[in-house]
VMD Tcl script that draws the C-alpha trace (Angstrom):
set ca {
  {115.35 71.92 56.66}
  {118.10 71.92 54.15}
  {121.65 70.69 54.93}
  {123.02 74.15 54.22}
  {120.65 75.76 56.69}
  {121.46 73.10 59.32}
  {125.13 73.90 58.85}
  {124.36 77.59 59.35}
  {122.55 76.84 62.53}
  {125.53 74.95 63.90}
  {127.89 77.62 63.08}
  {125.96 80.49 64.45}
  {124.60 78.64 67.57}
  {121.00 79.89 67.13}
  {117.95 78.44 68.87}
  {117.40 75.99 66.00}
  {120.53 74.14 66.75}
  {119.23 72.76 69.99}
  {117.56 69.43 70.02}
  {114.57 70.67 72.01}
  {111.03 71.79 71.29}
  {111.48 74.70 68.99}
  {107.98 75.94 69.69}
  {108.52 76.20 73.37}
  {112.02 77.69 73.10}
  {110.91 80.33 70.66}
  {107.91 81.12 72.88}
  {110.09 81.41 75.92}
  {112.64 83.68 74.16}
  {109.98 86.04 72.78}
  {108.16 86.09 76.09}
  {111.34 87.04 77.92}
  {112.16 89.86 75.51}
  {108.79 91.34 76.15}
  {108.97 90.95 79.92}
  {112.43 92.53 80.25}
  {111.66 95.44 78.00}
  {113.85 94.54 75.01}
  {110.57 94.51 72.97}
  {108.71 97.50 74.39}
  {105.03 98.27 73.91}
  {104.24 98.87 70.27}
  {107.29 96.91 68.99}
  {106.34 95.16 65.71}
  {106.74 91.43 65.78}
  {107.56 90.19 62.23}
  {107.25 86.50 61.80}
  {109.68 86.24 58.84}
  {112.38 88.37 60.51}
  {112.17 86.45 63.72}
  {112.43 83.09 61.92}
  {115.64 84.27 60.25}
  {117.05 85.66 63.35}
  {116.37 82.63 65.49}
  {117.34 80.13 62.85}
  {114.09 78.38 62.82}
  {111.22 77.88 60.32}
  {108.26 80.28 60.42}
  {106.00 77.64 61.98}
  {107.27 77.65 65.60}
  {107.51 81.44 65.39}
  {103.92 81.66 64.31}
  {102.77 79.26 67.04}
  {104.69 81.24 69.62}
  {103.15 84.51 68.50}
  {99.70 83.03 68.66}
  {100.31 81.73 72.21}
  {101.65 85.10 73.31}
  {98.60 86.79 71.79}
  {96.32 84.50 73.85}
  {98.27 85.45 76.99}
  {97.93 89.17 76.24}
  {101.60 89.95 75.43}
  {101.01 90.46 71.66}
  {98.14 92.20 69.85}
  {97.41 91.54 66.22}
  {95.76 94.16 64.01}
  {94.25 93.41 60.59}
  {96.56 94.56 57.76}
  {99.06 95.95 60.28}
  {100.51 92.77 61.74}
  {101.37 91.85 65.32}
  {102.72 94.25 67.90}
  {103.78 94.01 71.60}
  {100.57 94.76 73.53}
  {100.56 98.14 75.47}
  {101.09 98.19 79.15}
  {99.68 101.44 80.49}
  {97.58 102.67 83.39}
  {94.35 101.05 82.07}
  {95.99 97.70 81.59}
  {97.68 97.98 84.95}
  {94.46 98.80 86.68}
  {92.71 95.77 85.29}
  {95.63 93.60 86.37}
  {95.73 94.97 89.96}
  {91.90 94.61 90.31}
  {92.38 90.84 89.83}
  {95.65 90.37 91.46}
  {94.69 92.09 94.73}
  {91.89 89.55 95.38}
  {93.59 86.38 94.16}
  {96.91 86.93 95.86}
  {95.10 87.78 99.19}
  {93.25 84.40 98.77}
  {96.51 82.60 97.89}
  {98.22 84.07 101.01}
  {95.40 82.95 103.25}
  {95.42 79.42 101.94}
  {99.21 79.25 102.03}
  {99.06 80.10 105.75}
  {96.73 77.28 106.32}
  {98.54 74.67 104.27}
  {102.28 75.60 104.30}
  {104.65 72.77 104.84}
  {108.31 72.84 105.60}
  {109.46 72.40 102.02}
  {107.32 75.35 100.84}
  {108.50 77.56 103.72}
  {112.08 76.66 102.96}
  {111.63 77.73 99.37}
  {110.24 81.12 100.54}
  {113.33 81.50 102.80}
  {115.66 80.84 99.92}
  {113.90 83.45 97.80}
  {114.00 85.99 100.53}
  {117.68 85.39 101.05}
  {118.23 85.80 97.32}
  {116.34 89.02 97.30}
  {118.35 90.45 100.20}
  {121.54 89.71 98.26}
  {120.19 91.28 95.11}
  {118.92 94.35 97.00}
  {122.40 95.20 97.98}
  {123.53 95.86 94.39}
  {121.80 98.58 92.17}
  {123.01 96.71 89.15}
  {120.84 93.71 90.13}
  {117.46 95.54 90.12}
  {116.03 93.43 87.32}
  {117.22 90.24 89.07}
  {115.48 91.45 92.25}
  {112.22 91.94 90.34}
  {112.39 88.38 89.05}
  {113.10 86.94 92.50}
  {110.16 88.69 93.97}
  {107.89 87.46 91.23}
  {109.10 83.95 92.16}
  {108.19 84.71 95.71}
  {104.65 85.49 94.76}
  {104.36 82.48 92.51}
  {105.52 80.20 95.29}
  {102.85 81.48 97.57}
  {100.35 80.50 94.86}
  {101.85 77.09 94.71}
  {101.67 76.72 98.52}
  {98.02 77.57 98.41}
  {97.46 73.96 97.38}
  {94.53 74.98 95.14}
  {95.02 73.84 91.54}
  {92.13 75.94 90.27}
  {93.63 79.09 91.82}
  {97.06 78.17 90.37}
  {95.38 77.94 86.94}
  {93.69 81.34 87.36}
  {96.95 82.97 88.49}
  {99.28 81.42 85.83}
  {98.40 83.88 83.07}
  {99.11 86.75 85.41}
  {102.63 85.70 86.23}
  {104.05 87.02 83.01}
  {102.27 90.42 83.44}
  {103.66 90.55 87.01}
  {107.11 90.07 85.82}
  {106.80 92.60 83.14}
  {105.48 95.23 85.54}
  {108.34 94.46 87.90}
  {110.81 94.85 85.05}
  {109.23 98.07 83.86}
  {108.78 99.88 87.25}
  {111.52 98.56 89.46}
  {114.20 101.15 90.47}
  {117.44 101.00 92.36}
  {116.69 101.53 95.99}
  {113.36 99.61 95.94}
  {115.00 96.47 97.36}
  {114.82 97.04 101.11}
  {111.12 98.08 101.01}
  {110.24 95.15 98.69}
  {112.12 92.66 100.99}
  {110.57 94.13 104.13}
  {106.96 93.63 102.97}
  {107.70 90.18 101.71}
  {109.29 89.23 104.98}
  {106.17 90.33 106.84}
  {104.05 88.17 104.51}
  {106.41 85.17 105.01}
  {106.12 85.57 108.79}
  {102.29 85.50 108.67}
  {102.39 82.35 106.49}
  {104.98 80.65 108.63}
  {102.98 81.25 111.83}
  {99.85 80.08 110.29}
  {97.99 83.31 110.67}
  {95.68 83.20 107.68}
  {93.89 86.46 108.48}
  {97.14 88.40 108.85}
  {98.50 86.87 105.74}
  {95.45 87.88 103.72}
  {95.57 91.44 105.07}
  {99.27 91.86 104.42}
  {99.00 90.48 100.85}
  {95.94 92.71 100.07}
  {97.74 95.85 101.38}
  {101.01 94.89 99.68}
  {99.27 94.64 96.32}
  {97.09 97.74 96.83}
  {99.96 99.79 97.99}
  {101.96 99.28 94.76}
  {99.04 100.18 92.46}
  {99.23 103.98 92.53}
  {103.04 104.13 92.18}
  {103.16 101.71 89.25}
  {100.22 103.45 87.34}
  {101.76 106.86 88.00}
  {105.02 105.71 86.49}
  {103.34 104.23 83.52}
  {101.11 107.32 82.94}
  {104.15 109.66 83.23}
  {106.11 107.57 80.89}
  {108.91 107.15 83.51}
  {108.72 103.39 83.51}
  {111.81 101.71 81.97}
  {110.18 100.49 78.73}
  {113.52 99.23 77.36}
  {114.59 99.47 73.77}
  {113.96 97.14 70.88}
  {116.94 94.81 70.57}
  {117.14 93.17 67.14}
  {120.37 91.46 67.65}
  {120.74 87.74 67.61}
  {119.78 85.49 70.46}
  {122.32 84.37 72.93}
  {121.81 80.70 72.93}
  {124.25 79.72 75.59}
  {123.07 77.12 78.07}
  {120.84 78.18 80.89}
  {122.48 78.55 84.29}
  {120.83 75.83 86.36}
  {122.90 76.37 89.48}
  {121.06 75.67 92.64}
  {119.49 78.30 94.88}
  {121.57 79.73 97.72}
  {120.10 78.01 100.76}
  {120.87 80.61 103.31}
  {118.13 80.66 105.99}
  {116.04 83.49 107.28}
  {116.00 84.56 110.90}
  {112.29 84.18 111.31}
  {112.04 84.64 115.08}
  {108.84 83.49 116.80}
  {105.27 84.53 117.00}
  {103.00 86.10 114.37}
  {103.88 88.74 111.88}
  {103.88 92.32 113.10}
  {101.98 94.72 110.90}
  {103.45 98.23 110.89}
  {101.03 101.09 111.15}
  {103.07 103.11 108.64}
  {104.16 100.86 105.72}
  {106.53 103.51 104.53}
  {107.39 104.08 100.88}
  {105.48 101.87 98.47}
  {107.35 99.34 96.51}
  {106.92 98.56 92.86}
  {104.47 95.91 91.80}
}
mol new
graphics top color blue
foreach p $ca { graphics top sphere $p radius 0.5 }
foreach p [lrange $ca 0 end-1] q [lrange $ca 1 end] { graphics top cylinder $p $q radius 0.2 }
display resetview
């Protein structure tokens, strides 16, 4: 990289100015843009333009695009280039088919193997979710916290193979949360996750599996209906420069959850369905 280009990076504060793995940083940035809807389905991903915008060479951009294509975020077409992969009813159906079974298994295993540290992490995530649910402006943050909650249950399963199978689904889950979450979803989302937490905390593997399966199955129709009707928030393509400020690494609020005693109660009427 030339000295003039390096000087430009320093002046503009682009990704290339950081002394970290450019490949990983470019990948993370593009993945986040797709997940939060800044790059909606069909958005064209141009290697040269991204390299100029991010202040890096085309090599890390190319590697990031290839990785995102492998994970299903980007689709490449001969003589047409690369585009953000569609996320419609068909893609959502395939996702839910897999997620329902794997998350039910993860919840069952987590109930059998949960330790104090894992439960404490779930409590923190539930507390963060409650706080975010109280503000309509924090809808996207709420979706991210709930995705973290599901991911933590997979970690608590203690099954490395299951974790490996679920890892590629995490980004799709976050993308669905981002596209289909709406203000007002928070209380319902928190309520079902609290039931799942209670089942895991009490060690009731059967209840945890049932709640997890019902939780995932219950979101399916609503999410696919929104995608089919085109009412999902697909975002708009943002071609502005990247905000390369430092990441907020503040610690998680450690407020505890009033978990009570006994096994989780399962309501006969789960009420309105939450988003995925």
